[in-house]
C-alpha positions as CSV (number, residue, x, y, z in Angstrom):
1,X,-33.4,28.2,-64.6
2,X,-30.8,25.9,-67.1
3,X,-28.2,27.5,-68.8
4,X,-30.3,27.9,-72.0
5,X,-33.0,29.8,-70.4
6,X,-30.0,32.0,-69.2
7,X,-28.3,32.8,-72.1
8,X,-31.8,33.8,-73.6
9,X,-32.7,36.2,-71.1
10,X,-29.2,37.7,-71.1
11,X,-29.9,38.5,-75.0
12,X,-33.1,40.1,-74.5
13,X,-31.7,42.3,-71.8
14,X,-28.6,43.7,-74.6
15,X,-26.0,42.0,-72.6
16,X,-25.1,39.5,-75.5
17,X,-25.6,38.6,-79.0
18,X,-27.2,35.6,-80.9
19,X,-23.8,34.4,-82.1
20,X,-22.0,34.7,-79.0
21,X,-24.8,33.0,-77.1
22,X,-24.7,30.2,-79.7
23,X,-21.4,29.7,-79.1
24,X,-21.6,29.3,-75.4
25,X,-24.2,26.8,-75.4
26,X,-22.3,24.8,-77.9
27,X,-19.3,25.1,-75.7
28,X,-21.5,24.3,-72.9
29,X,-22.5,20.9,-74.7
30,X,-18.8,19.9,-75.7
31,X,-17.7,20.4,-72.2
32,X,-20.8,18.1,-71.0
33,X,-20.2,15.5,-73.1
34,X,-16.0,15.6,-72.2
35,X,-17.2,14.9,-68.4
36,X,-18.0,11.4,-68.2
37,X,-15.1,10.6,-70.4
38,X,-12.7,12.5,-67.8
39,X,-14.3,10.3,-64.9
40,X,-14.2,7.4,-67.2
41,X,-10.4,8.0,-67.6
42,X,-9.6,8.9,-64.1
43,X,-11.3,5.2,-63.2
44,X,-9.1,3.7,-65.4
45,X,-5.9,5.2,-64.1
46,X,-6.5,5.1,-60.7
47,X,-7.2,1.3,-61.2
48,X,-4.1,0.7,-63.0
49,X,-2.1,2.5,-60.2
50,X,-3.6,0.2,-57.5
51,X,-3.0,-2.8,-59.5
52,X,0.5,-1.4,-60.9
53,X,0.7,-1.2,-56.9
54,X,0.2,-4.9,-56.2
55,X,2.1,-5.8,-59.0
56,X,5.3,-4.3,-58.1
57,X,4.7,-5.7,-54.1
58,X,4.6,-9.2,-55.2
59,X,7.6,-8.3,-57.5
60,X,9.8,-7.6,-54.8
61,X,9.1,-10.2,-52.7
62,X,9.8,-12.7,-55.5
63,X,13.0,-10.9,-56.6
64,X,13.8,-11.3,-52.8
65,X,12.7,-14.9,-52.9
66,X,14.6,-16.0,-56.1
67,X,17.7,-13.9,-54.8
68,X,17.6,-16.2,-51.1
69,X,17.2,-19.4,-53.4
70,X,20.4,-18.5,-55.4
71,X,22.5,-17.6,-52.4
72,X,20.9,-20.9,-50.8
73,X,21.9,-23.5,-53.2
74,X,25.8,-21.6,-53.5
75,X,25.9,-21.8,-50.0
76,X,25.4,-25.4,-49.7
77,X,28.3,-26.3,-51.9
78,X,30.7,-23.6,-51.5
79,X,33.1,-25.4,-49.4
80,X,33.9,-27.9,-52.7
81,X,34.8,-25.2,-54.8
82,X,38.1,-23.2,-55.6
83,X,39.3,-20.2,-54.9
84,X,38.8,-19.0,-59.2
85,X,35.4,-20.8,-59.3
86,X,34.3,-18.7,-55.9
87,X,35.0,-15.7,-57.0
88,X,33.2,-15.8,-60.9
89,X,30.2,-16.8,-58.8
90,X,30.6,-13.8,-56.2
91,X,31.0,-11.3,-59.5
92,X,28.2,-13.6,-61.6
93,X,25.3,-12.0,-59.7
94,X,26.5,-8.3,-59.9
95,X,27.3,-9.0,-63.5
96,X,23.9,-10.0,-64.0
97,X,22.6,-7.3,-62.2
98,X,24.4,-5.1,-64.0
99,X,22.9,-6.0,-67.2
100,X,19.4,-5.9,-65.9
101,X,19.9,-2.2,-65.0
102,X,21.3,-1.2,-68.5
103,X,18.3,-2.9,-69.8
104,X,16.2,-1.2,-67.7
105,X,17.6,2.1,-68.4
106,X,18.0,1.7,-72.1
107,X,14.4,-0.4,-72.6
108,X,12.7,0.2,-69.7
109,X,12.6,3.4,-68.4
110,X,9.2,4.4,-67.2
111,X,8.4,0.7,-66.2
112,X,8.1,1.3,-62.2
113,X,7.7,-2.8,-61.9
114,X,11.4,-3.5,-63.9
115,X,12.7,-0.4,-61.9
116,X,11.8,-1.4,-58.5
117,X,12.7,-5.4,-59.4
118,X,16.3,-4.4,-61.2
119,X,17.0,-2.2,-57.8
120,X,15.9,-5.0,-55.4
121,X,17.7,-7.2,-57.4
122,X,20.8,-4.7,-57.4
123,X,21.1,-4.4,-53.5
124,X,20.7,-8.4,-53.1
125,X,23.6,-9.1,-56.0
126,X,26.5,-6.4,-54.1
127,X,25.7,-7.4,-50.4
128,X,26.1,-11.4,-51.3
129,X,29.2,-10.2,-53.8
130,X,30.8,-8.2,-51.1
131,X,30.1,-11.3,-48.0
132,X,31.9,-13.8,-50.2
133,X,35.0,-11.4,-51.3
134,X,35.4,-10.8,-48.0
135,X,35.1,-14.7,-46.6
136,X,37.2,-16.2,-49.7
137,X,40.0,-13.8,-49.2
138,X,39.5,-12.5,-46.0
139,X,40.4,-8.8,-47.3
140,X,41.3,-6.1,-44.1
141,X,38.8,-3.5,-43.1
142,X,36.0,-4.2,-45.2
143,X,34.7,-6.0,-42.2
144,X,34.2,-2.5,-40.3
145,X,32.7,-0.9,-43.1
146,X,30.6,-3.5,-44.7
147,X,27.2,-1.9,-44.6
148,X,28.7,1.7,-46.0
149,X,30.6,-0.1,-48.7
150,X,27.4,-1.9,-50.0
151,X,25.1,1.1,-49.8
152,X,27.6,3.3,-51.6
153,X,28.0,0.4,-54.1
154,X,24.4,0.6,-54.3
155,X,23.5,4.2,-54.9
156,X,23.9,4.4,-58.4
157,X,20.9,2.3,-58.4
158,X,18.8,5.0,-56.3
159,X,19.3,7.8,-58.8
160,X,19.3,6.4,-62.5
161,X,16.1,3.8,-61.7
162,X,14.6,6.2,-59.5
163,X,14.2,3.8,-57.5
164,X,11.8,4.3,-54.1
165,X,12.2,0.8,-52.5
166,X,16.3,1.5,-53.0
167,X,15.8,3.9,-51.0
168,X,14.3,1.8,-48.1
169,X,16.8,-0.8,-48.9
170,X,19.6,2.1,-48.2
171,X,17.7,3.3,-45.0
172,X,17.9,-0.2,-43.8
173,X,21.6,-0.6,-44.2
174,X,22.3,2.3,-42.1
175,X,20.3,1.1,-39.3
176,X,22.2,-2.4,-39.3
177,X,25.2,-0.4,-39.6
178,X,24.9,0.8,-36.3
179,X,23.7,-2.1,-34.9
180,X,27.4,-3.7,-36.7
181,X,30.7,-3.8,-33.8
182,X,33.5,-3.4,-35.7
183,X,35.9,-5.9,-35.8
184,X,39.0,-3.3,-36.2
185,X,38.6,-1.1,-32.6
186,X,41.5,1.3,-33.7
187,X,41.2,5.6,-35.0
188,X,37.3,6.3,-36.9
189,X,36.3,2.3,-36.7
190,X,35.2,2.8,-32.9
191,X,32.2,5.3,-34.7
192,X,30.0,2.9,-36.7
193,X,27.7,6.1,-37.1
194,X,30.1,7.8,-39.1
195,X,29.5,5.1,-42.1
196,X,25.3,5.8,-42.1
197,X,26.4,9.3,-41.5
198,X,27.8,8.8,-44.8
199,X,24.9,6.7,-46.4
200,X,22.8,9.8,-45.4
201,X,24.7,12.3,-46.7
202,X,24.3,10.5,-50.1
203,X,20.5,10.0,-50.2
204,X,20.2,14.1,-49.5
205,X,19.6,14.3,-53.6
206,X,16.9,11.9,-53.3
207,X,15.3,13.5,-50.3
208,X,15.6,17.4,-51.9
209,X,14.1,16.4,-55.0
210,X,11.0,14.4,-53.1
211,X,10.4,17.4,-50.8
212,X,10.9,19.4,-53.5
213,X,8.1,17.7,-56.4
214,X,6.3,16.0,-53.6
215,X,5.6,13.4,-55.7
216,X,4.6,10.6,-55.1
217,X,2.2,11.7,-52.1
218,X,2.5,9.2,-50.2
219,X,6.1,8.4,-50.0
220,X,6.4,12.2,-49.5
221,X,4.4,11.8,-46.4
222,X,5.9,8.8,-45.5
223,X,9.5,10.1,-45.7
224,X,8.3,12.8,-43.4
225,X,7.9,10.2,-40.8
226,X,10.9,7.6,-41.5
227,X,14.0,10.5,-41.6
228,X,13.0,11.8,-38.2
229,X,12.4,8.8,-36.6
230,X,15.8,7.3,-38.7
231,X,18.1,9.8,-37.4
232,X,16.7,10.4,-33.6
233,X,17.0,6.5,-33.6
234,X,20.6,6.4,-34.8
235,X,21.4,9.3,-32.2
236,X,20.0,7.1,-29.2
237,X,21.4,3.6,-30.5
238,X,24.9,4.6,-31.2
239,X,25.4,7.2,-28.1
240,X,28.0,6.1,-25.7
241,X,28.1,9.1,-23.9
242,X,26.0,10.0,-20.9
243,X,21.9,10.7,-20.3
244,X,22.5,14.0,-20.9
245,X,24.4,14.3,-23.9
246,X,22.1,12.2,-25.4
247,X,18.9,14.0,-24.8
248,X,20.5,17.0,-25.9
249,X,21.0,15.8,-29.1
250,X,18.0,14.7,-29.3
251,X,16.4,17.7,-28.3
252,X,18.4,20.2,-31.0
253,X,17.8,16.8,-33.7
254,X,13.8,17.3,-33.1
255,X,13.9,21.1,-32.8
256,X,15.3,21.3,-36.3
257,X,13.2,18.7,-37.8
258,X,10.4,21.1,-36.2
259,X,11.5,24.3,-37.4
260,X,12.7,22.5,-41.0
261,X,8.7,20.9,-41.2
262,X,7.2,24.4,-40.4
263,X,8.8,26.2,-42.9
264,X,8.3,27.7,-46.7
265,X,9.9,24.7,-48.2
266,X,7.9,22.1,-46.7
267,X,4.8,23.3,-44.8
268,X,1.7,22.7,-46.7
269,X,-0.4,25.3,-48.7
270,X,-2.9,25.8,-46.3
271,X,-0.5,26.4,-43.2
272,X,-1.8,23.0,-41.7
273,X,0.9,21.2,-39.8
274,X,2.6,18.5,-41.5
275,X,3.5,14.5,-40.7
276,X,6.7,16.2,-39.8
277,X,5.9,19.2,-37.8
278,X,3.4,17.7,-35.4
279,X,5.5,14.3,-34.5
280,X,8.8,16.6,-34.0
281,X,6.5,18.9,-32.0
282,X,5.3,16.2,-29.8
283,X,8.7,14.7,-29.5
284,X,10.2,18.3,-28.2
285,X,7.1,18.4,-25.9
286,X,8.4,14.6,-24.4
287,X,12.1,15.8,-24.5
288,X,11.0,19.0,-22.6
289,X,9.5,17.1,-19.8
290,X,12.2,14.1,-19.3
291,X,14.0,17.1,-17.4
292,X,10.7,17.5,-15.1
293,X,11.5,14.5,-13.6
294,X,15.4,14.6,-12.1
295,X,16.7,17.1,-10.4
296,X,20.4,16.7,-11.5
297,X,20.8,16.4,-15.2
298,X,24.6,16.0,-15.1
299,X,25.1,18.8,-17.7
300,X,28.7,19.7,-15.7
301,X,29.9,16.5,-16.7
302,X,28.6,16.2,-20.5
303,X,32.3,17.1,-21.3
304,X,35.0,15.0,-19.0
305,X,37.5,13.4,-20.5
306,X,36.1,9.9,-20.3
307,X,33.1,10.5,-22.5
308,X,34.9,10.4,-25.7
309,X,32.4,10.4,-28.0
310,X,32.8,12.7,-31.2
311,X,29.6,12.8,-31.8
312,X,29.4,15.8,-29.1
313,X,30.8,18.1,-31.9
314,X,27.2,18.2,-33.6
315,X,25.6,19.8,-30.3
316,X,27.3,23.3,-31.5
317,X,26.4,22.3,-35.2
318,X,22.9,21.9,-34.6
319,X,22.6,24.2,-32.1
320,X,23.9,26.7,-34.8
321,X,21.4,25.2,-37.4
322,X,18.3,25.5,-35.1
323,X,19.5,29.4,-34.7
324,X,19.8,29.9,-38.4
325,X,16.7,28.1,-39.1
326,X,14.8,30.7,-36.6
327,X,16.4,33.4,-37.8
328,X,15.1,33.1,-41.6
329,X,11.8,32.0,-40.6
330,X,11.2,35.2,-38.4
331,X,12.7,37.4,-41.2
332,X,10.1,36.1,-43.7
333,X,7.3,35.8,-41.1
334,X,5.9,38.4,-38.6
335,X,5.7,37.2,-34.9
336,X,2.2,36.4,-34.5
337,X,0.2,34.1,-32.3
338,X,0.4,31.3,-33.8
339,X,4.5,31.2,-34.6
340,X,5.2,32.4,-31.0
341,X,5.7,28.9,-29.4
342,X,8.9,28.5,-32.0
343,X,10.7,30.9,-29.7
344,X,10.1,28.1,-26.7
345,X,12.4,25.9,-28.4
346,X,15.4,28.6,-26.9
347,X,13.4,27.5,-23.0
348,X,15.9,24.8,-22.0
349,X,19.4,26.8,-23.3
350,X,19.7,29.4,-19.9
351,X,19.1,26.3,-17.7
352,X,21.4,23.8,-19.1
353,X,23.7,26.5,-19.1
354,X,23.0,27.3,-15.2
355,X,23.9,23.4,-15.0
356,X,26.8,23.0,-16.7
357,X,28.4,26.1,-14.3
358,X,26.8,24.2,-11.1
359,X,24.4,26.3,-10.7
360,X,20.9,24.1,-9.3
361,X,18.0,25.5,-11.8
362,X,15.4,22.7,-11.4
363,X,13.2,25.2,-9.8
364,X,13.1,27.8,-11.9
365,X,13.2,25.6,-15.2
366,X,9.8,24.5,-13.3
367,X,8.3,28.0,-13.1
368,X,9.5,28.6,-16.9
369,X,7.8,25.4,-17.8
370,X,4.1,26.4,-16.0
371,X,4.8,29.9,-17.5
372,X,5.5,29.1,-21.0
373,X,2.7,26.2,-21.5
374,X,0.2,28.5,-19.9
375,X,1.3,31.2,-22.3
376,X,0.8,28.4,-25.3
377,X,-2.5,27.2,-24.1
378,X,-3.6,31.1,-24.0
379,X,-3.2,32.1,-27.5
380,X,-4.0,28.5,-28.4
381,X,-7.6,28.8,-27.0
382,X,-7.9,32.2,-28.5
383,X,-7.4,30.3,-32.0
384,X,-8.9,27.1,-31.3
385,X,-5.8,25.2,-31.8
386,X,-5.8,22.0,-30.8
387,X,-2.6,20.7,-32.0
388,X,-0.9,23.3,-29.7
389,X,-3.5,23.2,-26.7
390,X,-2.7,19.6,-25.9
391,X,1.2,19.3,-26.5
392,X,1.1,22.4,-23.8
393,X,-1.1,20.4,-21.9
394,X,1.2,18.0,-22.0
395,X,3.9,19.4,-20.1
396,X,1.3,20.7,-17.4
397,X,0.4,17.1,-16.8
398,X,4.0,16.3,-16.6
399,X,4.8,19.2,-14.3
400,X,2.3,17.5,-11.7
401,X,3.0,13.5,-12.3
402,X,6.6,15.4,-11.5
403,X,5.8,16.3,-7.9
404,X,4.1,12.9,-7.4
405,X,6.9,11.0,-8.6
406,X,10.0,13.0,-6.8
407,X,8.0,13.1,-3.5
408,X,5.0,10.3,-3.2
409,X,2.4,10.5,0.0
410,X,-0.7,10.8,0.1
411,X,-1.0,14.5,-1.8
412,X,0.4,12.6,-4.9
413,X,-3.2,11.2,-5.4
414,X,-4.6,14.8,-5.6
415,X,-2.1,15.6,-7.5
416,X,-3.0,13.0,-10.4
417,X,-6.8,13.8,-10.1
418,X,-5.8,17.2,-11.4
419,X,-4.4,15.7,-14.7
420,X,-7.7,14.5,-16.4
421,X,-10.0,17.3,-14.8
422,X,-7.4,19.9,-16.7
423,X,-7.5,17.8,-20.1
424,X,-11.7,18.3,-19.9
425,X,-11.3,21.9,-19.1
426,X,-8.9,23.7,-20.7
427,X,-10.1,22.2,-24.6
428,X,-13.5,23.5,-23.8
429,X,-12.8,26.3,-26.3
430,X,-12.4,23.8,-29.0
431,X,-16.1,22.7,-28.5
432,X,-18.3,24.2,-31.2
433,X,-22.3,24.5,-31.4
434,X,-23.2,21.5,-33.3
435,X,-21.7,19.0,-30.2
436,X,-23.1,20.8,-27.0
437,X,-25.4,18.2,-26.4
438,X,-23.1,15.4,-27.2
439,X,-19.8,13.5,-25.2
440,X,-16.9,12.6,-27.7
441,X,-14.9,9.5,-27.4
442,X,-11.4,11.9,-25.8
443,X,-14.1,13.1,-23.1
444,X,-15.6,9.9,-22.5
445,X,-12.0,8.5,-21.4
446,X,-11.5,11.1,-19.3
447,X,-14.3,11.3,-17.2
448,X,-13.9,7.6,-17.5
449,X,-10.6,8.3,-15.4
450,X,-12.0,10.6,-12.4
451,X,-14.7,8.1,-12.2
452,X,-12.1,5.9,-11.6
453,X,-10.0,8.2,-9.4
454,X,-13.8,8.2,-7.0
455,X,-14.1,4.7,-7.5
456,X,-10.6,3.8,-5.6
457,X,-10.5,6.5,-3.3
458,X,-14.4,4.9,-2.1
459,X,-12.2,2.3,-0.9
460,X,-11.0,2.2,2.7
461,X,-8.3,0.3,2.0
462,X,-6.4,2.4,-0.5
463,X,-6.4,5.4,2.1
464,X,-4.9,2.7,4.8
465,X,-1.8,2.4,2.4
466,X,-0.6,6.1,3.6
467,X,-1.1,5.4,7.3
468,X,2.4,6.0,8.5
469,X,1.5,5.4,12.4
470,X,2.9,1.9,12.3
471,X,6.4,3.4,10.6
472,X,6.2,6.6,13.3
473,X,6.0,3.9,16.3
474,X,9.2,2.1,14.7
475,X,11.0,4.5,13.2
476,X,11.3,8.0,15.5
477,X,13.1,9.4,12.6
478,X,10.7,8.6,9.8
479,X,9.4,11.9,7.8
480,X,6.1,11.1,5.7
481,X,6.3,12.2,2.0
482,X,4.6,15.4,1.4
483,X,4.9,18.3,-1.2
484,X,7.5,21.0,-0.1
485,X,6.0,24.3,-0.1
486,X,7.4,25.1,-3.6
487,X,6.1,22.3,-4.8
488,X,2.6,23.3,-3.2
489,X,3.0,27.0,-4.4
490,X,3.1,25.6,-8.1
491,X,0.1,23.6,-7.5
492,X,-1.8,26.4,-6.1
493,X,-0.9,28.8,-9.1
494,X,-2.4,25.7,-11.4
495,X,-5.4,25.1,-9.4
496,X,-5.9,28.9,-9.5
497,X,-5.6,28.7,-13.4
498,X,-7.6,26.0,-13.7
499,X,-10.5,27.9,-11.8
500,X,-9.6,31.4,-14.1
501,X,-9.8,28.9,-17.3
502,X,-13.6,27.9,-16.2
503,X,-14.7,31.2,-15.3
504,X,-13.0,32.4,-19.1
505,X,-14.8,29.4,-20.7
506,X,-17.8,29.9,-18.9
507,X,-20.3,30.2,-21.6
508,X,-18.6,26.8,-23.9
509,X,-18.7,24.4,-20.3
510,X,-22.1,25.3,-18.6
511,X,-23.3,24.7,-22.5
512,X,-22.0,21.1,-22.8
513,X,-24.1,18.8,-21.5
514,X,-26.0,21.8,-19.5
515,X,-22.8,22.3,-17.8
516,X,-23.0,18.9,-15.7
517,X,-19.4,17.3,-16.4
518,X,-18.0,20.7,-15.8
519,X,-19.2,21.1,-12.6
520,X,-18.0,17.1,-11.8
521,X,-14.4,17.5,-13.2
522,X,-14.5,20.7,-11.0
523,X,-16.0,18.7,-7.8
524,X,-13.3,15.1,-8.5
525,X,-9.8,17.0,-7.3
526,X,-12.1,19.3,-4.6
527,X,-13.6,16.2,-3.0
528,X,-9.6,14.0,-3.4
529,X,-8.2,17.1,-1.9
530,X,-10.7,16.6,0.9
531,X,-9.9,13.5,1.6
532,X,-6.2,13.8,1.7
533,X,-6.1,16.2,4.1
534,X,-9.4,14.5,6.3
535,X,-8.2,12.7,9.6
536,X,-10.9,10.8,8.9
537,X,-12.1,8.0,6.8
538,X,-14.9,9.7,4.3
539,X,-14.5,6.7,1.6
540,X,-18.2,5.9,1.7
541,X,-18.5,10.0,0.9
542,X,-17.4,8.9,-2.9
543,X,-19.8,6.4,-3.2
544,X,-22.7,8.0,-2.0
545,X,-21.5,11.2,-4.5
546,X,-21.3,8.6,-7.4
547,X,-24.7,7.3,-6.7
548,X,-26.2,10.7,-6.6
549,X,-24.8,11.8,-10.1
550,X,-25.8,8.4,-11.8
551,X,-29.4,9.5,-10.6
552,X,-29.1,13.1,-11.8
553,X,-27.4,11.6,-15.1
554,X,-30.0,9.3,-15.7
555,X,-32.6,12.1,-15.2
556,X,-31.0,14.2,-17.6
557,X,-30.9,11.6,-20.4
558,X,-34.6,10.9,-20.5
559,X,-35.7,14.3,-20.5
560,X,-33.2,14.7,-23.8
561,X,-33.4,11.7,-25.0
562,X,-29.3,11.1,-24.9
563,X,-28.5,7.5,-25.3
564,X,-25.3,8.0,-24.3
565,X,-25.6,9.5,-21.1
566,X,-28.3,7.2,-20.1
567,X,-25.4,4.2,-20.9
568,X,-23.0,5.7,-18.9
569,X,-25.1,6.8,-16.4
570,X,-26.8,3.3,-15.5
571,X,-22.9,1.9,-16.0
572,X,-22.2,3.9,-12.9
573,X,-24.3,3.2,-11.4
574,X,-23.6,-0.2,-11.9
575,X,-20.0,-0.2,-11.2
576,X,-20.4,1.6,-8.2
577,X,-23.0,-1.4,-7.1
578,X,-19.9,-3.8,-8.0
579,X,-17.4,-1.9,-6.2
580,X,-19.9,-2.2,-2.8
581,X,-20.8,-5.8,-3.5
582,X,-19.0,-6.8,-0.5
583,X,-19.0,-4.0,1.4
584,X,-22.7,-3.8,1.8
585,X,-24.4,-6.1,4.6
586,X,-27.3,-7.4,2.9
587,X,-27.9,-11.0,2.1
588,X,-26.5,-12.6,-1.2
589,X,-30.4,-12.9,-2.4
590,X,-30.6,-8.9,-2.4
591,X,-27.3,-8.0,-3.6
592,X,-28.6,-10.5,-6.9
593,X,-32.3,-8.4,-7.1
594,X,-30.2,-5.4,-6.8
595,X,-27.9,-6.3,-9.9
596,X,-31.1,-7.4,-11.7
597,X,-32.7,-4.6,-11.4
598,X,-29.9,-2.5,-12.5
599,X,-28.9,-4.7,-15.8
600,X,-33.4,-4.4,-16.7
601,X,-32.1,-0.4,-16.5
602,X,-30.2,-0.6,-19.0
603,X,-32.7,-1.8,-21.2
604,X,-35.5,0.0,-20.1
605,X,-34.0,3.3,-20.3
606,X,-33.2,2.4,-23.9
607,X,-36.2,1.2,-25.0
608,X,-37.9,4.4,-23.8
609,X,-35.1,6.8,-25.3
610,X,-35.2,5.4,-28.3
611,X,-39.2,5.3,-27.9
612,X,-39.7,9.1,-27.3
613,X,-36.9,9.6,-30.0
614,X,-39.5,8.2,-32.6
615,X,-42.2,10.1,-31.1
616,X,-40.7,13.3,-31.5
617,X,-39.3,12.4,-35.4
618,X,-43.0,11.7,-36.4
619,X,-44.3,15.2,-34.3
């Protein structure tokens, strides 16, 4: 039913009268005629904006080239000029750029090309002027904060012209200032980060306006990445203290950025995590895992006299700022399963305090990481929140990796085999009904790692690396590396939790590709654990297991007409045969025929599956 018939029906039912029907239909016709015009206007605007972007980029490059060319011409004849001539030439670019700024503000205020080009030329002019004046008059003190003076003198350009390229130039000067080495090694000049701090605070009004208006959107997203990256990189580059102080400042910075990125001021309208929240959350997960790799953290020496780093005063400031942000957030938001993980930002605090007072808190920290990550995974599975599941799995994976990293030994191979199994079995809560018969790209990568573990275990030479009998015969006091009882207990808890997870998600796991890969992910660490504790070589067991798995998958793919699984199974069979090429006691002719048959089976299997699909589509 079209609109005219619908309005006629409404009239007959006495819902509207004739005059109302005529007005509504006339309004509909007017709007219908305006739609193509509006679409054309939007298309023209998009074309114009894309064209302007190219023109702006080319203009900026042109200004850079012209500026460097002029500077090169001056430098070529510089020694032949008198001091007054050098002074005039040094100030001339700044004078010309000032005139260009006045012209742009008064006559070309809405022209983006003029704004960006003038801003870049001003930055180049001011930088050359400062460098030349410093060289001519040898003024004391300028060289210590050369980049700071450069940036502050150019700040009016950022706010008068509202130039975005000028902001990126200022950020580049911040980084260059951190790499600079002050000539004067006295007082505050020993800390080049002080100038970068001044430059950043000078850009805060610009960033506040950008984050408030969220326009242009591309720069809004870009600065969510650039600002945290720049500040964290500055902390790493310029820090001269111990590893513990660098870690602590970096962790507090990331925590504050994550809280700011998820605050009401910056978060998206649909409550989806933005770029700042995601990157800072990933950084926090990585920083938490750093403490798992070392038994001694060194926080008890963080305030030693020889560590004369003034940036340590930022530790209490950043900690207090984080507490304020947490208080403001939870005063406006209810504590739910989706935001409960924010309290885990306080997780390292008691253990750092214990380490500061000389108490070995490493084992307590390991237990806390295990419990905290398990809680986050549990609630994230209930909400099917993938962006919280994977970082929490990263914490568990690094906990497992730390056991093998610290102790080594044959059991480290079993520990590493748990990681891909965990990454396949735990995110099963994210599998929906549409993808139950397909394998995603990340699942294929995970299964490839599991197959790689079995391939490595099928080589007898690998197990010989962990045979310590020769060392025991030479060194009677040699103790083979192994897990201590505490690590064995935590590993057992992780394995038990993995089994409980399979029971919890059995519906999703065993409906996905009929549960073949779920059983495979459970079998891989179990088989490797058997090989690790066995005193008899079981390397041939892994080759047989892989061949049987390949045949089962090939039969399944033929029944389900699944090309992905078919090629995976044939590739698995071919890989096992390639690895056993030198072990099999057969003639080269027989081996060659076997490889030809396996290669031909790829084409035959794909042809039969495609033929079966066409037959099903016809029916």
